[in-house]
VMD Tcl script that draws the C-alpha trace (Angstrom):
set ca {
  {29.59 -20.80 -14.71}
  {29.56 -24.56 -14.74}
  {28.13 -27.25 -12.53}
  {29.06 -30.75 -13.62}
  {26.36 -33.41 -13.75}
  {26.67 -37.11 -13.16}
  {24.28 -39.76 -14.44}
  {21.96 -39.20 -11.47}
  {21.61 -35.49 -12.15}
  {23.61 -34.23 -9.17}
  {26.24 -31.55 -9.63}
  {29.75 -31.30 -8.26}
  {28.45 -29.28 -5.30}
  {26.05 -32.00 -4.14}
  {22.86 -30.26 -5.25}
  {20.29 -31.47 -7.76}
  {19.92 -28.39 -9.92}
  {18.16 -29.28 -13.17}
  {14.58 -29.18 -11.83}
  {12.75 -27.25 -9.16}
  {11.61 -29.05 -6.03}
  {8.88 -28.94 -3.43}
  {7.97 -31.05 -0.43}
  {6.58 -34.51 -1.09}
  {3.95 -34.05 1.63}
  {2.71 -31.57 4.22}
  {4.32 -31.29 7.63}
  {3.50 -29.32 10.80}
  {5.89 -27.98 13.44}
  {4.77 -26.73 16.85}
  {6.70 -24.71 19.40}
  {6.76 -21.29 21.02}
  {7.47 -17.81 19.74}
  {10.79 -16.53 21.04}
  {9.43 -13.04 21.70}
  {5.85 -13.69 22.84}
  {6.61 -16.91 24.65}
  {3.23 -18.16 23.42}
  {2.39 -21.19 21.25}
  {3.42 -21.00 17.61}
  {2.67 -23.42 14.80}
  {3.49 -23.63 11.12}
  {2.40 -26.10 8.45}
  {4.43 -26.49 5.27}
  {2.61 -27.65 2.14}
  {3.86 -28.69 -1.31}
  {3.58 -25.94 -3.94}
  {3.68 -25.69 -7.73}
  {6.77 -24.76 -9.72}
  {7.67 -21.05 -9.77}
  {5.56 -20.42 -6.65}
  {8.55 -19.75 -4.44}
  {8.08 -19.64 -0.67}
  {4.81 -17.99 0.34}
  {3.53 -17.44 3.89}
  {-0.15 -17.32 4.83}
  {-0.56 -15.83 8.28}
  {-3.72 -16.20 10.31}
  {-5.20 -12.87 11.48}
  {-8.55 -11.78 12.86}
  {-9.64 -10.96 9.32}
  {-8.45 -14.25 7.83}
  {-5.21 -15.32 6.24}
  {-2.83 -12.68 4.84}
  {-0.40 -13.77 2.14}
  {3.23 -12.59 2.14}
  {5.97 -13.70 -0.21}
  {9.33 -14.67 1.23}
  {11.08 -11.86 -0.60}
  {13.57 -9.12 0.32}
  {11.05 -6.49 -0.76}
  {8.76 -7.62 2.09}
  {11.38 -7.16 4.83}
  {10.25 -4.53 7.34}
  {12.55 -5.07 10.33}
  {15.96 -6.60 10.99}
  {16.96 -5.46 14.49}
  {16.31 -8.65 16.48}
  {15.37 -11.01 13.65}
  {14.12 -10.81 10.07}
  {10.48 -9.71 9.81}
  {8.28 -9.90 6.71}
  {5.18 -7.76 6.26}
  {3.58 -5.27 8.64}
  {4.98 -6.05 12.12}
  {1.95 -4.39 13.74}
  {-0.68 -6.32 11.83}
  {0.05 -9.28 9.55}
  {3.83 -9.53 9.80}
  {5.82 -12.71 10.39}
  {8.98 -12.62 12.47}
  {12.04 -14.87 12.75}
  {11.68 -16.37 9.28}
  {15.43 -16.81 8.79}
  {15.83 -20.26 10.38}
  {13.13 -21.81 8.18}
  {14.38 -19.98 5.09}
  {17.90 -21.25 5.77}
  {16.63 -24.83 5.99}
  {14.67 -24.53 2.75}
  {17.57 -22.98 0.85}
  {20.16 -25.24 2.44}
  {18.20 -28.37 1.59}
  {17.39 -27.24 -1.94}
  {13.63 -26.64 -1.58}
  {12.29 -24.13 -4.12}
  {8.53 -24.01 -3.61}
  {6.50 -24.18 -0.39}
  {3.23 -22.76 0.88}
  {3.46 -22.12 4.62}
  {0.47 -21.53 6.90}
  {1.38 -19.90 10.22}
  {-1.05 -19.33 13.09}
  {0.34 -16.05 14.39}
  {3.05 -13.40 14.19}
  {6.02 -15.62 15.04}
  {7.71 -18.69 13.69}
  {8.19 -21.42 16.32}
  {11.75 -20.94 17.55}
  {12.25 -24.69 18.19}
  {15.78 -25.08 19.63}
  {17.05 -21.80 18.16}
  {18.51 -23.46 15.06}
  {17.28 -24.95 11.77}
  {17.58 -28.57 12.90}
  {13.85 -29.21 13.41}
  {13.04 -27.79 9.98}
  {15.69 -29.96 8.33}
  {14.33 -33.02 10.12}
  {10.82 -32.15 8.91}
  {12.05 -31.82 5.32}
  {13.91 -35.12 5.58}
  {10.84 -36.79 7.08}
  {8.48 -35.96 4.20}
  {11.12 -35.90 1.45}
  {11.31 -33.80 -1.71}
  {9.36 -33.99 -4.94}
  {11.07 -33.00 -8.19}
  {8.94 -30.79 -10.42}
  {9.00 -30.59 -14.20}
  {10.31 -27.03 -14.41}
  {13.93 -25.95 -14.63}
  {15.44 -24.29 -11.60}
  {16.53 -20.67 -12.01}
  {19.45 -18.91 -10.36}
  {20.64 -15.38 -9.68}
  {24.16 -15.37 -11.09}
  {26.50 -12.68 -9.74}
  {28.43 -11.01 -12.56}
  {30.10 -8.11 -10.75}
  {31.08 -7.40 -7.14}
  {28.43 -5.68 -5.05}
  {29.54 -4.27 -1.69}
  {27.84 -2.59 1.26}
  {29.71 -0.86 4.12}
  {28.38 0.48 7.42}
  {31.05 1.73 9.83}
  {33.41 -1.17 10.47}
  {30.87 -3.68 9.13}
  {30.86 -4.77 5.50}
  {29.45 -7.42 3.22}
  {29.77 -8.22 -0.47}
  {28.63 -10.54 -3.22}
  {31.27 -11.71 -5.69}
  {31.22 -13.79 -8.87}
  {31.98 -17.43 -8.04}
  {31.49 -20.83 -9.68}
  {29.04 -22.12 -7.08}
  {27.42 -20.93 -3.86}
  {29.99 -19.99 -1.24}
  {29.80 -18.23 2.12}
  {32.72 -16.58 3.92}
  {31.47 -15.24 7.26}
  {33.61 -13.49 9.90}
  {32.36 -12.31 13.28}
  {34.29 -10.35 15.89}
  {32.83 -9.98 19.38}
  {34.49 -8.46 22.42}
  {33.77 -11.61 24.37}
  {36.19 -14.26 25.58}
  {34.00 -17.17 24.45}
  {33.44 -15.75 20.97}
  {36.18 -13.39 19.82}
  {36.98 -13.43 16.11}
  {35.68 -16.48 14.24}
  {35.59 -17.19 10.51}
  {33.78 -19.89 8.52}
  {34.17 -20.42 4.78}
  {32.21 -23.13 2.97}
  {30.42 -24.16 -0.19}
  {26.71 -24.65 0.45}
  {25.41 -28.18 -0.13}
  {22.55 -30.06 1.53}
  {24.98 -32.39 3.30}
  {27.15 -29.55 4.60}
  {24.13 -27.56 5.73}
  {22.59 -30.53 7.52}
  {25.80 -31.65 9.23}
  {27.70 -28.42 9.89}
  {25.24 -25.50 9.95}
  {21.66 -26.51 10.71}
  {22.24 -27.31 14.43}
  {23.94 -24.01 15.28}
  {21.79 -22.11 17.78}
  {21.12 -18.43 18.28}
  {23.07 -16.85 21.12}
  {23.17 -13.82 23.38}
  {24.26 -12.50 26.74}
  {22.10 -12.82 29.84}
  {22.37 -9.05 30.33}
  {20.99 -8.35 26.85}
  {18.13 -10.81 27.31}
  {17.19 -9.21 30.63}
  {17.00 -5.82 28.89}
  {14.77 -7.33 26.18}
  {12.50 -8.87 28.82}
  {11.94 -5.43 30.35}
  {10.90 -4.17 26.90}
  {8.52 -7.08 26.38}
  {10.73 -8.99 23.93}
  {12.41 -12.40 24.10}
  {9.78 -13.65 26.56}
  {10.22 -17.18 25.17}
  {14.01 -17.13 25.25}
  {15.54 -19.89 27.38}
  {18.44 -22.30 27.56}
  {16.30 -24.65 25.45}
  {16.42 -22.37 22.41}
  {19.58 -20.28 22.69}
  {23.15 -20.27 23.88}
  {23.29 -17.97 26.91}
  {26.51 -16.17 27.84}
  {27.19 -14.68 31.26}
  {30.56 -12.99 31.34}
  {33.06 -15.60 30.19}
  {30.69 -18.53 30.90}
  {28.28 -20.48 28.73}
  {25.28 -21.18 30.96}
  {23.87 -24.09 28.93}
  {24.73 -27.30 30.82}
  {25.70 -29.05 27.58}
  {27.94 -26.17 26.51}
  {28.24 -25.30 22.81}
  {27.76 -27.81 20.03}
  {30.97 -26.60 18.39}
  {33.66 -24.26 19.69}
  {32.69 -21.95 16.81}
  {28.92 -22.44 17.05}
  {28.57 -18.65 17.07}
  {29.92 -18.09 13.54}
  {28.05 -21.16 12.36}
  {24.79 -19.61 13.53}
  {25.65 -16.30 11.87}
  {26.27 -18.31 8.70}
  {22.85 -19.96 9.12}
  {21.25 -16.53 9.42}
  {23.07 -15.34 6.30}
  {21.83 -18.33 4.29}
  {18.26 -17.68 5.44}
  {18.36 -13.94 4.86}
  {19.90 -14.28 1.39}
  {17.26 -16.86 0.51}
  {14.91 -13.85 0.42}
  {16.52 -12.97 -2.91}
  {13.82 -15.29 -4.26}
  {16.15 -17.60 -6.17}
  {19.36 -19.45 -5.29}
  {22.42 -17.23 -5.69}
  {25.39 -18.37 -7.74}
  {28.20 -16.39 -6.19}
  {30.21 -15.85 -3.03}
  {28.84 -13.95 -0.05}
  {31.40 -12.46 2.33}
  {30.62 -10.50 5.46}
  {32.49 -9.00 8.41}
  {30.53 -8.27 11.60}
  {27.37 -8.91 9.62}
  {23.85 -9.66 10.77}
  {20.26 -9.48 9.59}
  {20.47 -5.80 8.66}
  {23.66 -6.22 6.64}
  {22.34 -9.37 4.96}
  {19.28 -7.47 3.84}
  {21.23 -4.41 2.77}
  {23.37 -6.45 0.37}
  {20.22 -7.67 -1.39}
  {18.92 -4.12 -1.67}
  {22.29 -3.08 -3.09}
  {22.33 -6.03 -5.50}
  {18.93 -5.29 -7.01}
  {19.83 -1.62 -7.36}
  {22.58 -2.73 -9.76}
  {20.99 -4.75 -12.61}
  {24.33 -5.01 -14.43}
  {25.77 -6.93 -11.46}
  {23.61 -10.02 -11.93}
  {21.51 -12.03 -14.34}
  {18.90 -14.74 -14.01}
  {19.78 -18.02 -15.69}
  {18.05 -21.37 -15.95}
  {19.61 -24.66 -14.93}
  {20.64 -25.63 -18.45}
  {22.58 -22.38 -18.74}
  {24.14 -22.76 -15.31}
  {25.15 -26.31 -16.19}
  {27.05 -25.31 -19.33}
  {30.00 -27.58 -20.11}
  {33.21 -26.57 -18.34}
  {35.46 -27.04 -21.32}
  {33.29 -25.01 -23.64}
  {33.25 -22.30 -21.00}
  {37.01 -22.27 -20.69}
  {37.36 -22.03 -24.47}
  {35.03 -19.06 -24.53}
  {32.36 -20.70 -26.64}
  {29.58 -20.93 -24.08}
  {26.74 -18.48 -24.43}
  {24.10 -17.59 -21.91}
  {20.73 -18.13 -23.53}
  {17.33 -17.27 -22.24}
  {18.71 -15.15 -19.40}
  {16.02 -12.89 -17.97}
  {17.14 -9.64 -16.37}
  {15.75 -9.35 -12.86}
  {13.75 -6.34 -11.75}
  {15.70 -3.74 -9.82}
  {13.32 -2.11 -7.43}
  {12.18 -2.26 -3.85}
  {12.45 -0.46 -0.53}
  {15.69 0.26 1.27}
  {14.85 -1.19 4.65}
  {17.42 -1.48 7.42}
}
mol new
graphics top color blue
foreach p $ca { graphics top sphere $p radius 0.5 }
foreach p [lrange $ca 0 end-1] q [lrange $ca 1 end] { graphics top cylinder $p $q radius 0.2 }
display resetview
C-alpha cells in the first residue's frame, strides 16, 4: 500500500494522513429527531489522540458513554443505533459518522441530549459545515488504518457486500429499486474530503409516502418531512425542488455506507462494494471482517505511506502492525 506525500503532507487521495486530527473548537447543532419529532441537540468537542469518536448521552441517571464502534450496534432496520435502544441508545448516527470519516476527523467527544441525532436536512451537509466552521486540529500521534489484505464477503439473498484489498479508500455502491424514479443506480468513487463535501454530503435520505404513513401508525418517523427527506409518491418526487442530483438515491446510500463503515473504529484502506445494501449489510460486513483476522491488519501512517517504488520492487516491509481483535456480537 502506498500513499504519496507532497511537501505539505497531503497524499495523492487528498487526505492528510500522517497525523490524527480532532476539531479545533466545540460546535453545537440543533434540530429535531426524525422518529420522535422532538427537539434534538448535539455538541461536538475536541478530543485527545486515540480517543476515537465517543458519544455521551443524557439520561435520567446522568450521561451514559458509548463508543462509536461496530460492537455497540444494536439495531439497523430503520437507521444505525448504538447502545441499548430502550434506555441509553443513540439512533441515526450514520450521517454524523459519515461526515467525520469523510472529512478526516479521527477524535471527537459528542454530547447528545436524548436518544436521537438531529436529522437536520436528512444528509450530512450541516455536519460538514460545522466541521468546516471550527476547522481541524492536527494532533501529534500517527493515524492508524485497517488495511484489507484478503477479500471478505457477506451474502443475504440477492443482496451482497464485500471488502477487497485496494490502494486507497474506494466505494462501489449499487442500488436497485422497483421504482421509476430510482431503478438501478451505481456510484464508484475514491473517498476524499473534497469529494465527500461536494458529491456525497448533500444527498438526503429518501422513502415512499406509503412507507412513511405506515411508520407513522407505528409511532416512528414522526419528524419526517419534505424538509429532511426526499418523498416519493408513485412515480413523483413530492419535494418542490426535486432531487439534488438525478442519482441522489445512490449517493445517499453511499453516504450511509461511509458512516456505517466508520464504525470499524479506524479508516479502512480497501474497496467496499455492495449490491442492494443498507445499514444491516454495512454492519454485517464489519462483523464478517473482524471474524477473519487474517483478512486485515492495522498499520500506522508511516507504514501506509511506504514508498511506491520500494513496494513495487518487493522491498517494503510492514513494521509495527498490530493485529486487531476479532470479537463482537453478530447483530443484524
